[in-house]
C-alpha positions as a printed Julia matrix, in Angstrom:
391×3 Matrix{Float64}:
 35.6   -53.33  149.24
 35.48  -56.19  151.73
 35.59  -59.71  150.33
 36.9   -63.09  151.44
 39.18  -65.95  150.45
 41.43  -68.69  151.81
 45.16  -69.25  151.88
 46.71  -72.69  151.47
 49.64  -74.01  153.44
 51.41  -77.01  151.95
 53.32  -79.6   153.99
 55.81  -81.72  152.07
 56.59  -85.25  153.24
 56.27  -84.65  156.98
 54.99  -87.31  159.42
 51.5   -87.03  160.86
 51.38  -84.87  163.97
 48.66  -83.24  166.04
 50.78  -80.69  167.84
 54.42  -80.07  168.57
 56.24  -77.49  170.68
 58.01  -74.88  168.6
 61.76  -74.56  169.2
 61.24  -70.85  169.76
 58.32  -68.52  170.29
 56.39  -70.75  172.69
 53.65  -71.97  170.34
 52.74  -75.22  168.64
 52.6   -76.19  165.0
 49.71  -78.52  164.14
 49.67  -80.51  160.94
 49.26  -83.94  159.44
 50.21  -85.34  156.07
 50.31  -88.4   153.88
 52.69  -87.12  151.24
 51.88  -83.5   150.29
 48.97  -82.12  152.35
 46.97  -79.02  151.52
 45.68  -77.16  154.55
 43.34  -74.25  154.0
 44.26  -71.1   155.83
 41.39  -68.64  155.6
 43.73  -65.7   155.6
 43.11  -63.23  152.82
 39.38  -62.58  152.23
 38.94  -61.57  148.61
 35.85  -63.52  147.47
 32.47  -64.35  149.01
 32.78  -67.38  151.33
 30.05  -69.17  149.4
 32.19  -69.38  146.24
 33.98  -72.62  145.42
 37.74  -72.52  145.9
 40.69  -74.47  144.58
 43.84  -75.29  146.5
 47.46  -74.42  146.25
 50.46  -73.86  148.53
 52.21  -71.48  150.88
 55.92  -72.13  151.07
 58.77  -71.8   153.51
 62.2   -72.47  152.01
 64.77  -73.37  154.66
 67.45  -73.51  151.91
 67.34  -70.89  149.18
 66.48  -72.26  145.71
 65.51  -75.75  146.95
 61.92  -77.09  147.09
 59.61  -75.89  149.88
 58.07  -77.06  153.11
 54.57  -75.89  154.02
 53.31  -75.18  157.52
 49.85  -74.71  158.97
 50.92  -71.89  161.28
 53.58  -69.41  160.19
 55.28  -66.85  162.41
 56.13  -63.44  161.03
 59.63  -62.18  161.75
 61.28  -59.02  160.48
 63.1   -61.17  157.88
 60.1   -63.13  156.59
 58.52  -66.33  157.93
 60.6   -68.02  160.6
 63.12  -70.5   159.11
 62.69  -69.1   155.59
 65.87  -69.0   153.47
 68.3   -69.16  156.37
 70.59  -71.57  154.47
 72.23  -70.94  151.11
 74.41  -72.98  148.75
 77.56  -71.42  147.31
 80.33  -72.46  144.98
 83.29  -73.7   147.01
 85.46  -70.57  147.38
 88.59  -72.74  147.33
 87.89  -73.95  143.8
 85.96  -70.9   142.63
 87.71  -67.73  143.84
 85.78  -64.46  143.63
 86.81  -60.85  143.21
 87.16  -60.45  147.0
 88.6   -62.73  149.65
 85.89  -64.41  151.76
 83.17  -63.52  149.22
 81.24  -66.63  148.13
 79.14  -66.89  144.95
 75.7   -68.3   145.69
 73.97  -70.91  143.56
 70.55  -70.03  142.18
 67.91  -72.21  140.53
 67.67  -69.78  137.62
 71.14  -70.96  136.57
 71.39  -74.4   138.22
 68.1   -76.19  137.56
 69.31  -79.27  139.47
 68.6   -77.37  142.7
 64.92  -78.15  142.07
 65.62  -81.83  142.8
 66.16  -81.4   146.56
 63.17  -81.78  148.89
 63.58  -80.58  152.5
 61.5   -81.85  155.42
 61.52  -81.1   159.15
 61.44  -83.69  161.94
 58.77  -83.97  164.63
 60.35  -81.64  167.2
 61.51  -79.07  164.66
 65.17  -79.57  165.51
 66.42  -81.22  162.31
 66.19  -80.54  158.6
 66.45  -83.52  156.23
 67.15  -82.84  152.57
 66.4   -85.65  150.13
 67.38  -85.86  146.48
 64.11  -86.6   144.69
 65.39  -88.83  141.87
 68.65  -90.37  143.15
 68.92  -94.17  143.11
 69.64  -95.49  145.63
 67.89  -92.89  147.76
 70.16  -90.16  149.03
 69.59  -87.63  151.82
 71.36  -85.68  154.54
 70.17  -84.38  157.93
 71.4   -81.12  159.46
 70.19  -78.91  162.33
 67.2   -76.77  161.42
 68.93  -73.99  163.33
 72.56  -74.72  164.22
 73.85  -74.06  167.72
 76.06  -70.96  167.84
 78.72  -73.03  169.61
 78.82  -75.5   166.72
 79.57  -72.63  164.34
 82.17  -70.95  166.53
 85.19  -72.18  164.61
 83.53  -72.62  161.21
 84.84  -70.69  158.21
 82.82  -67.57  157.5
 82.02  -65.91  154.18
 80.15  -62.93  152.8
 77.34  -63.7   150.37
 75.9   -61.06  148.05
 72.31  -61.39  146.76
 70.82  -58.6   144.62
 73.6   -56.27  145.72
 73.31  -56.57  149.52
 75.46  -58.85  151.67
 75.14  -61.11  154.7
 77.66  -63.13  156.69
 77.3   -66.9   156.65
 79.14  -69.81  158.25
 80.16  -73.08  156.6
 78.22  -76.16  157.73
 81.07  -78.58  157.17
 82.24  -81.29  154.8
 79.22  -83.62  155.1
 76.68  -81.28  153.49
 79.34  -80.08  151.06
 80.0   -83.61  149.81
 76.27  -84.38  149.51
 75.45  -81.33  147.39
 78.67  -81.44  145.37
 77.95  -85.04  144.38
 74.42  -84.36  143.13
 75.1   -80.98  141.53
 78.43  -81.87  139.92
 79.67  -78.54  141.27
 82.07  -78.06  144.21
 79.56  -76.69  146.73
 79.42  -75.53  150.34
 76.29  -75.12  152.48
 76.23  -71.92  154.55
 73.97  -70.73  157.36
 73.29  -67.03  157.84
 75.28  -65.55  160.73
 76.17  -62.17  162.18
 72.93  -60.22  162.59
 71.04  -63.08  160.9
 69.86  -60.82  158.12
 70.89  -58.47  155.33
 69.64  -55.15  154.03
 66.67  -55.21  151.67
 67.88  -54.06  148.24
 65.45  -51.19  148.84
 66.13  -48.26  146.59
 67.52  -50.52  143.88
 64.49  -52.78  143.57
 61.58  -51.86  145.86
 59.98  -48.46  146.45
 60.39  -46.82  149.81
 57.25  -46.82  151.93
 55.62  -43.42  151.8
 53.74  -44.05  155.03
 54.68  -46.05  158.12
 53.08  -49.49  158.18
 51.0   -49.73  161.3
 48.25  -51.83  162.83
 46.18  -48.95  164.11
 43.59  -50.89  166.08
 46.27  -52.85  167.91
 48.5   -49.83  168.41
 51.53  -51.72  167.11
 54.04  -50.71  164.46
 55.99  -52.57  161.83
 59.52  -53.26  162.9
 62.26  -52.22  160.45
 62.39  -55.14  158.04
 65.38  -56.9   156.58
 65.76  -60.24  154.8
 67.85  -63.36  155.01
 68.68  -64.9   151.62
 65.42  -64.06  149.83
 66.04  -62.03  146.71
 64.46  -58.69  147.49
 61.58  -58.86  150.01
 60.5   -60.97  153.01
 57.37  -62.38  151.32
 55.95  -63.18  147.88
 52.14  -63.19  147.57
 50.31  -64.9   144.66
 46.77  -66.0   143.77
 45.07  -69.18  142.57
 43.35  -67.4   139.68
 46.68  -66.27  138.27
 48.12  -69.73  138.79
 45.24  -71.21  136.78
 45.73  -68.62  134.05
 49.33  -69.81  133.7
 48.32  -73.47  133.81
 45.92  -73.23  130.87
 48.69  -71.72  128.75
 50.55  -75.03  128.96
 49.93  -77.78  126.39
 46.96  -79.99  127.45
 49.21  -82.9   128.4
 51.09  -80.67  130.86
 48.21  -78.92  132.58
 48.27  -81.28  135.56
 51.67  -79.95  136.58
 51.97  -78.21  139.95
 53.03  -75.09  138.11
 53.06  -72.98  141.28
 56.26  -74.7   142.41
 58.07  -72.82  139.67
 57.12  -69.44  141.12
 58.52  -69.94  144.64
 55.7   -68.13  146.41
 55.38  -67.68  150.17
 51.68  -66.86  150.46
 49.26  -68.31  147.91
 45.73  -66.92  148.09
 42.6   -68.74  146.9
 40.52  -66.04  145.21
 37.82  -68.3   143.83
 36.05  -66.66  140.89
 37.92  -63.36  141.12
 39.75  -62.6   137.87
 43.37  -63.59  137.35
 45.99  -60.97  138.18
 43.77  -59.12  140.64
 46.71  -59.25  143.05
 48.48  -56.71  140.83
 46.29  -54.14  142.55
 46.55  -55.27  146.17
 48.37  -52.86  148.43
 47.31  -53.76  151.96
 45.74  -56.83  153.56
 44.65  -56.8   157.21
 44.61  -60.09  159.1
 42.16  -60.49  161.96
 42.25  -62.51  165.17
 39.79  -65.33  165.86
 37.08  -62.89  167.0
 36.99  -61.52  163.45
 37.25  -57.89  164.6
 40.68  -57.44  166.19
 43.47  -56.78  163.67
 46.56  -58.85  164.42
 48.74  -58.43  161.32
 49.1   -56.44  158.12
 50.56  -57.62  154.81
 51.75  -54.77  152.63
 52.14  -55.58  148.91
 54.76  -53.2   147.57
 55.97  -54.28  144.12
 54.76  -56.42  141.24
 57.38  -59.16  141.05
 59.47  -59.37  137.86
 60.29  -63.01  137.13
 63.55  -64.6   136.0
 64.4   -67.77  134.07
 64.06  -69.91  137.21
 60.41  -70.43  136.25
 61.6   -72.51  133.28
 63.06  -75.2   135.58
 61.67  -78.72  135.16
 61.12  -79.92  138.73
 60.83  -83.57  137.69
 64.11  -83.75  135.76
 66.26  -80.94  137.14
 66.78  -79.59  133.65
 65.21  -76.91  131.52
 61.61  -77.29  130.39
 60.82  -78.01  126.72
 60.06  -74.85  124.78
 56.3   -75.47  124.78
 56.25  -75.53  128.6
 58.68  -72.68  129.29
 56.52  -70.54  131.53
 58.7   -67.46  131.2
 57.85  -67.13  127.51
 54.21  -68.08  128.0
 53.54  -65.25  130.45
 55.89  -62.75  128.79
 53.36  -62.41  125.98
 51.03  -60.25  128.05
 52.44  -60.0   131.59
 55.13  -57.36  131.12
 53.17  -55.05  133.36
 55.74  -53.55  135.73
 56.88  -50.17  134.43
 60.18  -50.44  136.27
 60.98  -53.76  134.53
 59.28  -53.41  131.14
 60.98  -56.47  129.6
 60.21  -58.94  132.4
 56.94  -60.82  133.01
 55.23  -60.38  136.37
 53.73  -63.0   138.68
 52.85  -62.08  142.28
 53.84  -59.24  144.57
 56.83  -58.7   146.8
 55.44  -57.95  150.26
 56.16  -57.05  153.86
 54.25  -58.07  156.98
 54.1   -57.29  160.66
 54.21  -57.12  163.56
 56.98  -59.52  164.48
 55.7   -62.57  166.31
 52.23  -62.49  164.75
 51.01  -65.94  163.74
 49.13  -66.54  160.51
 46.96  -69.56  161.13
 44.12  -71.66  159.76
 40.84  -69.76  160.17
 42.22  -66.23  160.17
 40.05  -63.67  158.42
 41.65  -61.04  156.22
 40.32  -58.0   154.37
 41.76  -56.09  151.44
 42.08  -52.64  152.97
 43.9   -50.83  150.18
 44.23  -51.21  146.43
 46.44  -49.39  143.91
 49.43  -49.61  141.56
 52.73  -51.01  142.83
 55.25  -50.3   140.08
 56.06  -46.66  140.74
 59.81  -46.8   141.25
 61.64  -43.57  140.48
 63.31  -43.65  137.09
 66.59  -42.59  138.66
 66.57  -45.67  140.91
 65.9   -48.41  138.38
 66.55  -48.55  134.67
 66.18  -51.36  132.2
 69.95  -51.72  132.1
 70.12  -52.34  135.86
 67.7   -55.27  135.88
 68.99  -58.41  137.64
 69.78  -61.32  135.36
């Protein structure tokens, strides 16, 4: 089946720009915004082009568990989109010792809802990352390098951070960011940037099925590079759809249905499927992205596992607290969305995914076809049990 759709990329609070040189990779980002801007990226064709479409967002999260930034062109790397989840917040190891020296405990929005009150933005030349607290009075923000210089990190303390059972090295970004986050979170906190190889192992056998076949782009003769992740939970990308978003929205009380509910789900790639039924993405296995000529494949997105959700989707993004019971999305979708056999007690929204080749750019106007459909919850019983589910 060949159908068509669009993908939205969402820019948060960035100044208007026509084009800027990228700090790496030799290409330009092009965007403009007046507050949040929704840019349509015709990326994943799943519905006829003539159908009406709604809009949503594709996210890049420079700091894990904070709010997103959206870009109009996104570069695939072997760890996800460039700049995604390269920073992480941890409890200050000096005041919160762990079971191992130099092991830091990371903060996650599923336990610390106040993390949803920090909005990142990137400056015009993509050299600096500004993080603003969304409700602080007077206004409060801090600016750090988008990608720190290795020399600036040379003498910084280094820690190991474990996420979903696999570890990465990370360096401390100093007292300024630590004081900023500690003040607003009421938790002694340090900001770390991923170091060492710049990635960690994918939890793999514990959470995601092994690929039975190599992921290739046959027409281009290129192969997927071995993929790892930075500080994402378990896969480089999360793919979702507008129809499923709308299905969740109408479960909310009428007074709450204007909420940007997608922000709770922390997606990377949000696909506008028009009139296609909700949850169709449960059955996506492979999406092929085409170059501007519409015939040359330039990238493949492989959907590998229906994503089990945690209590982070109950965060209230306006208050930094938990949502009232009537708007707790976890419970609303748990009624009928426990559809992953490997995680029978957890509701599903979206698919964990991989993409390649490295360096491919997903951009406005790209055409994409669904080239394979099937089930994506076939983990071996000896790899995952209900008792081993992450909490």
